[in-house]
Each structure stands twice: as C-alpha cells, then as structure tokens.
FIBAVEX-110845 format. One line per field, with one value per residue (C-alpha): residue in three letters; chain; x, y, z. Coordinates in nm, 3 decimals. Example, Ala and Ser with C-alpha at 12.3 -4.5 7.8 and 13.67 -1.06 7.14 Angstrom:
BEGIN
residuo <- c(ALA;SER)
cadena <- c(A;A)
u <- c(1.230;1.367)
v <- c(-0.450;-0.106)
w <- c(0.780;0.714)
! end
This chain:
BEGIN
residuo <- c(MET;LYS;GLU;THR;LYS;GLY;ILE;LEU;ARG;VAL;TRP;LYS;GLU;LEU;ASP;LEU;LYS;ASP;VAL;GLU;GLN;HIS;LEU;ILE;VAL;ALA;GLY;GLU;LEU;SER;ALA;GLU;CYS;PHE;SER;CYS;HIS;GLN;VAL;ASP;LEU;ASP;LYS;LYS;ALA;VAL;GLN;CYS;PRO;HIS;CYS;ALA;ALA;GLN;PHE;LYS;TYR;MET;GLY;PHE;ARG;ARG;ARG;VAL;ASP;ILE;GLY;TYR;MET;ARG;LYS;ILE;LYS;GLU;GLU;LEU;PRO;HIS;MET;VAL;PHE;ILE;ASP;PHE;ASP;ASP;PHE;LYS;LYS;ASN;ILE;GLY;LYS;SER;GLU;ALA;ARG;LYS;LEU;LEU;ASP;ILE)
cadena <- c(A;A;A;A;A;A;A;A;A;A;A;A;A;A;A;A;A;A;A;A;A;A;A;A;A;A;A;A;A;A;A;A;A;A;A;A;A;A;A;A;A;A;A;A;A;A;A;A;A;A;A;A;A;A;A;A;A;A;A;A;A;A;A;A;A;A;A;A;A;A;A;A;A;A;A;A;A;A;A;A;A;A;A;A;A;A;A;A;A;A;A;A;A;A;A;A;A;A;A;A;A;A)
u <- c(2.413;2.050;1.962;1.798;1.624;1.505;1.389;1.652;1.649;1.915;2.008;2.036;2.056;1.746;1.624;1.357;1.164;1.144;1.019;0.770;0.626;0.605;0.514;0.210;0.163;-0.017;-0.230;-0.444;-0.729;-0.629;-0.348;-0.272;-0.090;0.182;0.202;-0.159;-0.278;-0.567;-0.690;-0.880;-0.660;-0.617;-0.284;-0.200;-0.252;0.030;-0.093;-0.291;-0.636;-0.639;-0.297;-0.168;0.151;0.319;0.397;0.756;0.793;0.577;0.589;0.385;0.212;0.265;0.523;0.449;0.575;0.791;0.510;0.296;0.588;0.662;0.298;0.304;0.641;0.499;0.202;0.405;0.761;0.862;0.785;1.069;0.982;1.100;1.093;0.821;0.951;1.297;1.133;0.926;1.235;1.433;1.149;1.119;1.492;1.473;1.179;1.357;1.667;1.453;1.300;1.638;1.795;1.532)
v <- c(-1.448;-1.356;-1.274;-0.936;-0.841;-0.508;-0.353;-0.140;0.033;-0.103;0.034;-0.243;-0.229;-0.396;-0.461;-0.192;-0.406;-0.690;-0.453;-0.299;-0.641;-0.766;-0.457;-0.400;-0.042;-0.012;0.288;0.376;0.132;-0.083;-0.152;-0.133;-0.369;-0.159;-0.393;-0.357;-0.078;-0.283;-0.100;-0.198;-0.501;-0.644;-0.522;-0.879;-1.016;-1.233;-1.228;-0.984;-1.126;-0.930;-0.994;-1.278;-1.091;-1.250;-0.979;-0.985;-0.615;-0.375;0.002;0.244;0.558;0.724;0.698;0.399;0.322;0.028;-0.146;-0.161;-0.291;-0.563;-0.674;-0.693;-0.875;-1.137;-1.194;-1.182;-1.292;-1.321;-0.954;-0.709;-0.354;-0.077;0.300;0.388;0.743;0.609;0.369;0.645;0.866;0.582;0.494;0.861;0.881;0.561;0.691;1.024;0.844;0.646;0.967;1.138;0.841;0.846)
w <- c(2.658;2.600;2.240;2.190;1.869;1.741;1.418;1.248;0.914;0.680;0.340;0.087;-0.290;-0.440;-0.792;-0.844;-1.094;-0.842;-0.572;-0.817;-0.900;-0.540;-0.336;-0.119;-0.001;0.331;0.414;0.714;0.650;0.356;0.110;-0.261;-0.495;-0.656;-0.955;-1.077;-0.843;-0.707;-0.396;-0.081;-0.014;0.333;0.472;0.566;0.213;0.081;-0.279;-0.493;-0.574;-0.902;-1.063;-0.841;-0.748;-0.447;-0.192;-0.066;0.016;0.216;0.211;0.418;0.294;0.633;0.908;1.133;1.481;1.576;1.768;1.454;1.247;1.504;1.490;1.109;1.116;1.355;1.125;0.802;0.888;0.520;0.449;0.385;0.487;0.257;0.288;0.035;-0.009;-0.104;-0.347;-0.513;-0.551;-0.710;-0.947;-1.043;-1.119;-1.322;-1.526;-1.585;-1.712;-1.957;-2.093;-2.130;-2.307;-2.582)
! end
C-alpha cells in the first residue's frame, strides 16, 4: 500500500517553558526569537544569533497555508509547528496564575 502523508494539527501537551525558550515566531518577512525577542531573523534560522537558543518550535503571526508549511517542513524537518495563538493564551493564563498566587 502506498504511504500518503499530510500535515494535520494535533493537540499535544507541551512544557510552556521549553516552548518559550526554543520558539521562533515567523512573520511576513522575518522572524523573532521568543526567548530574547531578537527581531529580523531569517525564518529558516535554527539558532538565535543573539542568545544562542536552539529553535525546536515555530509559530506563525498570521494564518499560513499548507503549501507554505510543507515547504518549511522540508527545509527544517526537525521543527515542530505550534499554534501561536494557543501558546499566547496559555502563557497569559500562566502569568495570571502567578500574579493571583502572590
């Protein structure tokens, strides 16, 4: 039987601190290191030139199509794509809990 592959969104529980420390956020023209907030990075960077964070996760500022994601996945097969909006919501909840616990 012929193997067929596709890109599907999967919900998986991840360590938010790990994602925070290894996330590159891609925009229209360039990307940002979420760890140190260095901007104007190449979207295909595997490491931040400023803080040396190794990028394992990639989020997108805007909705991207499957063709673009396939292209990025071919160039960076190790990269795990995350929904950046989900990540921001979870980080916000985490920060709110810290404030309320004080």
